[in-house]
C-alpha positions as a Markdown table, in Angstrom:
| # | Residue | x | y | z |
|---|---|---|---|---|
| 1 | Lys | -9.4 | 15.8 | -15.6 |
| 2 | Lys | -6.8 | 12.6 | -15.6 |
| 3 | Ser | -3.8 | 10.9 | -13.1 |
| 4 | Ile | -0.6 | 12.4 | -12.8 |
| 5 | Leu | 2.3 | 9.8 | -13.2 |
| 6 | Thr | 6.6 | 11.0 | -12.7 |
| 7 | Val | 8.6 | 8.4 | -13.0 |
| 8 | Gly | 12.3 | 8.2 | -11.6 |
| 9 | Lys | 15.6 | 7.5 | -13.1 |
| 10 | Asn | 16.2 | 3.0 | -13.8 |
| 11 | Cys | 12.7 | 1.5 | -13.5 |
| 12 | Arg | 11.4 | -1.3 | -14.8 |
| 13 | Ile | 7.7 | -1.0 | -15.0 |
| 14 | Asn | 6.2 | -4.2 | -16.7 |
| 15 | Ser | 2.0 | -2.8 | -17.0 |
| 16 | Ile | 0.7 | -0.3 | -14.6 |
| 17 | Glu | -2.6 | 1.2 | -14.6 |
| 18 | Ile | -4.0 | 4.4 | -12.7 |
| 19 | Ile | -7.6 | 5.0 | -13.1 |
| 20 | Gly | -8.3 | 8.3 | -11.4 |
| 21 | Glu | -7.5 | 11.9 | -10.5 |
| 22 | Gly | -4.7 | 11.7 | -8.6 |
| 23 | Thr | -0.7 | 11.9 | -8.7 |
| 24 | Val | 2.6 | 9.1 | -8.7 |
| 25 | Val | 5.2 | 10.1 | -7.4 |
| 26 | Ile | 7.4 | 7.0 | -8.2 |
| 27 | Gly | 11.3 | 6.9 | -6.9 |
| 28 | Asn | 14.2 | 5.4 | -8.6 |
| 29 | Asn | 15.4 | 2.1 | -9.2 |
| 30 | Val | 11.8 | 0.5 | -8.9 |
| 31 | Glu | 10.4 | -2.5 | -10.0 |
| 32 | Ile | 6.9 | -3.1 | -10.9 |
| 33 | Arg | 5.2 | -6.0 | -12.2 |
| 34 | Asp | 1.3 | -5.8 | -13.8 |
| 35 | Val | -0.1 | -3.7 | -10.8 |
| 36 | Phe | -3.5 | -1.5 | -11.2 |
| 37 | Ile | -3.6 | 1.6 | -9.4 |
| 38 | Asn | -6.7 | 3.2 | -8.3 |
| 39 | Leu | -6.7 | 7.4 | -7.1 |
| 40 | Gly | -9.6 | 9.1 | -5.5 |
| 41 | Lys | -9.8 | 12.9 | -6.9 |
| 42 | Gln | -7.3 | 15.2 | -5.5 |
| 43 | Ser | -5.2 | 11.8 | -4.4 |
| 44 | Lys | -1.7 | 10.7 | -3.9 |
| 45 | Leu | 0.7 | 7.8 | -4.2 |
| 46 | Thr | 4.4 | 8.0 | -3.4 |
| 47 | Ile | 7.0 | 4.9 | -3.7 |
| 48 | Gly | 10.1 | 5.7 | -2.8 |
| 49 | Asn | 13.6 | 4.8 | -4.0 |
| 50 | Asn | 14.8 | 0.4 | -4.1 |
| 51 | Val | 10.8 | -0.7 | -3.6 |
| 52 | Phe | 10.0 | -4.3 | -6.1 |
| 53 | Ile | 5.7 | -4.1 | -6.6 |
| 54 | Gly | 4.5 | -7.7 | -7.3 |
| 55 | Lys | 2.2 | -8.8 | -10.1 |
| 56 | His | -1.1 | -8.5 | -9.8 |
| 57 | Ser | -0.9 | -6.1 | -6.5 |
| 58 | Lys | -3.6 | -3.4 | -6.4 |
| 59 | Phe | -3.8 | -0.3 | -4.2 |
| 60 | Ile | -6.8 | 1.7 | -3.7 |
| 61 | Ile | -6.1 | 5.1 | -2.5 |
| 62 | Tyr | -8.5 | 8.3 | -1.9 |
| 63 | Gly | -6.0 | 10.2 | 0.3 |
| 64 | Glu | -2.8 | 9.4 | 0.7 |
| 65 | Cys | -0.3 | 6.5 | 1.0 |
| 66 | Ser | 3.3 | 6.3 | 1.4 |
| 67 | Ile | 5.4 | 3.9 | 0.6 |
| 68 | Gly | 9.2 | 4.4 | 1.6 |
| 69 | Asp | 12.5 | 3.1 | 0.1 |
| 70 | Asp | 13.7 | -0.6 | 0.6 |
| 71 | Ile | 10.1 | -2.1 | 0.2 |
| 72 | Leu | 9.4 | -5.5 | -1.2 |
| 73 | Ile | 5.3 | -5.3 | -2.0 |
| 74 | Ala | 4.9 | -9.5 | -3.4 |
| 75 | Pro | 2.5 | -10.7 | -5.3 |
| 76 | Asp | -1.0 | -10.1 | -5.0 |
| 77 | Val | -0.8 | -7.2 | -2.1 |
| 78 | Leu | -4.2 | -4.9 | -1.7 |
| 79 | Ile | -3.2 | -1.8 | -0.3 |
| 80 | Val | -7.0 | 0.0 | 0.3 |
| 81 | Asp | -7.6 | 3.7 | 2.6 |
| 82 | Asn | -10.6 | 3.6 | 2.7 |
| 83 | Asp | -13.6 | 1.5 | 3.3 |
| 84 | His | -17.4 | 2.3 | 3.1 |
| 85 | Ile | -19.3 | 4.8 | 5.9 |
| 86 | Ile | -22.2 | 2.3 | 6.8 |
| 87 | Ser | -25.6 | 3.1 | 7.7 |
| 88 | Ser | -29.3 | 2.3 | 8.4 |
| 89 | Lys | -29.7 | 5.4 | 6.5 |
| 90 | Val | -28.3 | 5.9 | 3.3 |
| 91 | Lys | -27.8 | 3.1 | 0.9 |
| 92 | Val | -24.1 | 1.9 | 0.8 |
| 93 | Lys | -23.3 | 3.0 | -2.3 |
| 94 | Asp | -24.7 | 6.5 | -1.3 |
| 95 | Ser | -23.1 | 6.7 | 1.9 |
| 96 | Gly | -19.5 | 8.3 | 1.0 |
| 97 | Leu | -16.3 | 7.0 | 2.3 |
| 98 | Asn | -14.0 | 6.8 | 5.0 |
| 99 | Ile | -10.9 | 7.5 | 3.9 |
| 100 | Gln | -7.4 | 7.2 | 6.3 |
| 101 | Asn | -4.1 | 7.8 | 5.2 |
| 102 | Ile | -1.3 | 4.9 | 5.0 |
| 103 | Leu | 2.3 | 4.6 | 6.0 |
| 104 | Ile | 5.0 | 2.4 | 5.3 |
| 105 | Ser | 8.4 | 3.4 | 6.5 |
| 106 | Asn | 11.3 | 2.0 | 4.7 |
| 107 | Asn | 12.8 | -1.6 | 4.5 |
| 108 | Val | 9.4 | -3.4 | 5.3 |
| 109 | Trp | 8.8 | -7.2 | 3.0 |
| 110 | Ile | 5.0 | -7.6 | 2.6 |
| 111 | Gly | 4.0 | -11.1 | 2.2 |
| 112 | Ala | 1.8 | -12.5 | -1.5 |
| 113 | Lys | -1.8 | -11.9 | -0.9 |
| 114 | Ser | -2.2 | -9.5 | 1.9 |
| 115 | Val | -4.4 | -6.8 | 2.7 |
| 116 | Ile | -3.1 | -3.2 | 4.1 |
| 117 | Thr | -6.5 | -1.1 | 5.4 |
| 118 | Lys | -6.6 | 2.3 | 6.0 |
| 119 | Gly | -4.7 | 4.0 | 8.6 |
| 120 | Val | -2.5 | 1.6 | 9.6 |
| 121 | Val | 1.4 | 2.5 | 10.1 |
| 122 | Ile | 4.1 | -0.1 | 9.5 |
| 123 | Glu | 7.2 | 1.3 | 11.1 |
| 124 | Glu | 10.9 | -0.1 | 9.8 |
| 125 | Asn | 12.4 | -3.5 | 9.7 |
| 126 | Cys | 9.0 | -5.0 | 9.6 |
| 127 | Val | 8.0 | -8.3 | 7.7 |
| 128 | Ile | 4.0 | -8.7 | 7.1 |
| 129 | Gly | 3.4 | -12.9 | 6.2 |
| 130 | Ser | 1.9 | -14.0 | 3.6 |
| 131 | Leu | -2.7 | -13.4 | 3.2 |
| 132 | Ser | -2.2 | -11.3 | 6.2 |
| 133 | Val | -4.7 | -8.6 | 7.3 |
| 134 | Val | -3.1 | -5.4 | 8.7 |
| 135 | Asn | -5.9 | -3.5 | 10.3 |
| 136 | Lys | -3.6 | -1.8 | 13.0 |
| 137 | Asn | -0.4 | -0.1 | 13.2 |
| 138 | Cys | 3.0 | -2.2 | 13.0 |
| 139 | Glu | 5.7 | -1.1 | 15.1 |
| 140 | Lys | 9.6 | -1.5 | 14.0 |
| 141 | Asn | 11.8 | -4.7 | 14.3 |
| 142 | Phe | 9.2 | -7.6 | 14.0 |
| 143 | Ile | 7.3 | -9.6 | 12.0 |
| 144 | Tyr | 3.8 | -9.7 | 11.3 |
| 145 | Ala | 1.1 | -12.4 | 10.3 |
| 146 | Gly | -2.5 | -12.9 | 10.4 |
| 147 | Val | -6.3 | -12.4 | 10.3 |
| 148 | Pro | -5.7 | -9.9 | 11.5 |
| 149 | Ser | -2.5 | -8.9 | 11.8 |
| 150 | Lys | 0.0 | -9.7 | 14.7 |
| 151 | Lys | 2.7 | -9.2 | 16.4 |
| 152 | Leu | 4.5 | -12.4 | 16.0 |
| 153 | Lys | 8.5 | -12.1 | 16.2 |
| 154 | Ser | 11.2 | -9.7 | 17.1 |
| 155 | Ile | 14.0 | -9.4 | 14.5 |
| 156 | Glu | 17.3 | -8.9 | 15.9 |
| 157 | Asn | 20.2 | -7.8 | 14.6 |
| 158 | Glu | 22.6 | -10.1 | 14.1 |
């Protein structure tokens, strides 16, 4: 079985490599530059409208990942909705996966080389600083950065 790709209007896709058996739905006015997507069986990656995804970003999705509208994802970002179940009784390669969906709301900017991990919800109007590891939810209207990421500053209406 192959993956299913649906692409909206006015999209510019430089290069996209998709492996696996899931579904990718891309909205309108999306620009993708040299991106890799690894999908598990029956997984789904949804990309909203007016989204930019920078070069060498990677998505490893075995559940569901939803990316809202008006999103900037800088180069070399990793978004992964799973990790391995670790047990002393089972070899890691045979251990199975712990999968938790990811939601990235509207008007979010994710800085270069950041990692978004399983189960994370990034609410609207957030900025994630470069080189951050986001392993907890991000409240709307804040800037987050660091390893692990921490809330740094409110984004106030000007």
